[in-house]
Structures are given as C-alpha cells and as structure tokens.
N, C-alpha and C positions, 0 to 999 in steps of 0.2 A: 096450204097443202104442199107436200113435197113429192117429187118423183124420183124414185130410186131405180137405177137401171143396172142390170147384170149383163155383161157382155159374154157372148158365146156363139156357138153354131148349133142349128137345129138338127134333130135326128139322133137315133140311138148310136150311130157310128161315132158321134162326137161327144156323147154325154159325159164320159169319164176323162175327157182330154184335159190337159193342163190349161188350154185356152178357154175352157168352160168354167173355170173356177168362179167367175162372176155369177153365172147361173146357179151354181151350187150354193153360193152364199145367200142368194135371194130365196131359193127353195128352203133352206134351213130357217131363215128368218120367218118366212111365211108360215111354215109348219109349227114352229115353236110359239109364235105369237098369235096363232089362230086367225090368220087373215082369211078373207073370203076365198071362194074357189077361183082358180085361174080360168080366164075366158079369152077367146081370140079377139084382139083389138089392136089397132095401130100396127099392123103387120107383125104382130108378136103376141105374147101371152101377158095378160094383165090381171092383177088382183089388188085388193085394197084392204086396209086395216088401220090400226092406231098403234103408235109407239110413243110412249112418254107423253101422252095427251095430244100428240100431233097426228093429223091425218096423213098417211103415206100411201102412195100408189107404187106398186112394184111392177116393173116392166122388163120382160125378157124379149128383145128384138129377135125375130125369126127370119131376118133378111139375109143371114150369113154375116159374118163379122165385118167385112169391108163395106157393108151398106147399113150398118147399125144406126147411123145418124138419121136415115130416112124415117125409121120407126119412131125415134125419140122426137124428131121435129114435128111429126104429126100429133103426138101426144101433147107437146108444149102448146101448139096452136089451139088444140081442142080445149084444153083446160086454162088457156090464157096465162101460162106460167112463163117465167123468165129462166134463162140458162142457170142463174144462181140458185134456182129452186131444185136443180138436178144434182144428184149424187150418183156417180158411176162406179161400180165395183168391177175391177178388171185384173187380169194377170199382169205381173211385173217381173220381167227378166232381171232387172238390176237390183232386186232384193233377194236375200237368201230365202230358201224355202221356209214358209211359216211366218215370215215377218209381215207386218202390216204397218202402212203409213197412210196418212191423210194429207191431201194436197188440194189447193184451189188454183185453177188457172195453170198456165204454162204450156209447154209444147207437148206433142204426141209421141216423141221419141221413136217414131217408126211403127208404132202400134196401129194396125189397120183399123181397128174399131174406133180408137180415139181420133184417128185422122178423119174418119167419116163424121164423127161427132163435131169436130172443128168445122167441117165444111157446112154442116146443116144448122148448128146452133151456136157456133162461136167457141171460145176457149175459156169462158169464165165459170164453167160448171165445176163442181167439187168431185174429187176422186178418192176412192178407197183402193189403194194399191196393195195387191196381195202377192207376196213374193213366191215365185216358183223356181228361182235359181236360173242360172245360165248354163247352156250345154258346153260352153268353153270356146266355141268358134261360131262366127256369124253364119257360116254355111250350114250349120246344123240346127239353126233356130227354128226353121219352118217345120221340120220333122219332129223336133223336140216338143213344141207347143201343141202339135196335133197328135201327140201320143198320150196314152193314158198314164195317170199317176201309177207309179210302181207300188207293189204291195208294201214295201218297206217305208213308203211315204204316208201310208194310211193313218198312222197314229198322229203325226203332226197335223195332217190335213183335217182330221176330225177335231182335234183340239182347236185349230184355227176357226173352224165353222162354229163350234160351241162358243168361242170367245166373241165372234162377230154377232151372234144372236144375243148373247148376254149384254153386250154393249149397245145394241141397236137403239134402245130407248134414249140413251144418253146422246147418241149421234143425232137422232131426230130433234133433240132439244138444243143442239148446237154445242154440246159439251164434248169437244174432241178429246180432251185430256182424260175424262172419265171413260170415254169409249175405248181409247187405246189401253187404259189401265185394265179394263175388263178383258180385253183380248190378251194382254200380257199375263194376267192371272191364270189363263188357260194354257197359253203356249210356253210360258216361262214362270211357273209358280215359284214363290219364294221357298227357299230351302228351310227345313226345320232346323232350329238351333241345335248345335251339338250339346249333348249332355256333358256335364263336367267330368273330367277324368277322375277315376277312382284313385284314392291315395295308394301309393306303392306299398306293397306288402313286404315285410321283412322283420328281422328281430327287433324287439323294442330296444331303444337306445338305453344304455346303462349310465348311471350317474358317474361322472369321473371321480376318481379318488385323489384327494389332495396329496401332493407329493410328500408333504411333511406332516401328514396326519398320523398320530401314533396309533399302533395296534393295541388291542385289548390284552394280549397275552404277555408281552415282554416290555411294553412301553417304548419300543424302538420304532422309528419311522421306516417305511419300506426302503428308502435310500440307504439308511444305516444297515439294515439287514442284508441288502445287496452287497455293500462294501465288506461286510463280515465274511461273505462267501469267498472273497479273494485274499483274505488275510492269512 
C-alpha cells in the first residue's frame, strides 16, 4: 500500500492558492480514477482507491502547511508504513510554471510543509515537485505562494493536472519515466510535422536550343544568322 500526500492549507480562502497545488493534484486524481469518498482522518481528509493495480491512500493534511508532518506521521503509524511508501505532491518555486519533476530524499529547501515532513517521518519519502515559478525576490515569496493562480495560468495548470492524473497509474507502479512522459504529453505535446512545401509555381522551363543546331528554313545556325545581321 502507498500513501500519497498533497500539501496545502485548509479553507476556501486558500483553495486556489499556488501553495495548494498539491491538494489540487490529489483532487484531480481522486475524481478521475473514482476513488472512494473523502473522510476526516489523521487530522486531514483521506480517501482510497487503486492505481495500476496498487492500493493507494490519498491524504490532504488539514493542519496547515507548517504542521503537515503531524498528519502524515499519524497515518504512517496507523498503517504501519515506512517513509519510502509516501509520495508527497507539493509546489516548487525552483521549477518553471507547469514543470514536473520526481525526487526521492534530499533537503526541504525552506518549504514549510516539507520541513514538517522531515521532522515527523524523516527525509526518505518521494516527492512530485510541481513548478509554480519564482516571484523574483525572496521577500515576495510568502505573498506569492499564498495568492491565487492568475487567469492567464489556468491553461497550463489544467494541462498539468490532466497529465498528473494520466500518469498516476505509472507512478503507483514505480515507473517514473512513463509517469513523466504522460505529464509531458499534456504540458508539452509533440508538434505535428510540417507538411512538405509545395513546389514553386512559375513558367515551365524550356528546352535549350543548341547553339549550332540548323534551322529548318535556311539551313543556317542561329549564330550564323546573327552574324549576317552585322555584315
């Protein structure tokens, strides 16, 4: 069994925030793959289903971001899982908007939700890093992640959600390459090959006349007739 965690903050005020992209991902996966209903458990919302033949529990901690690890720790102890059975979906400032990367272990890079995860279950869990871009200066980060996605971002956000859902069975089976390929097919679909250029239109080429070919009327070549004009 696997536990997939989406990081975010509870309440309508935060629902469309960039910081809640992890929740959005789990909601999309649960809806598309017909998971059971969400129910209150482990200081969060939990539902269960199957992906690629694997049983997967989806958990959205409702402890607020900086205490997310408390909820996840409770779930791990209850199901007797290891940190390596956990995959966390979270926003990533260091990736361009719409980009997706998968990682196992490593530091938390100042992300409050990941910092809490480190404190409660260690750092060996897996991560699906969802790019939201960087506001340009560290002083603007807090207000940026706690603001809603702009209307202009909705297209790539929807493509990303579709891709995550498409690739979810492969991720559950441990096939990261196939998972990332499914995401890429939504976020950066291959361009159709260009049709061959039509041949240029113009007058049909005429066959060259041999310089010494005689004409039918006087038996002289074109060069001889030209010289006759200057005599």
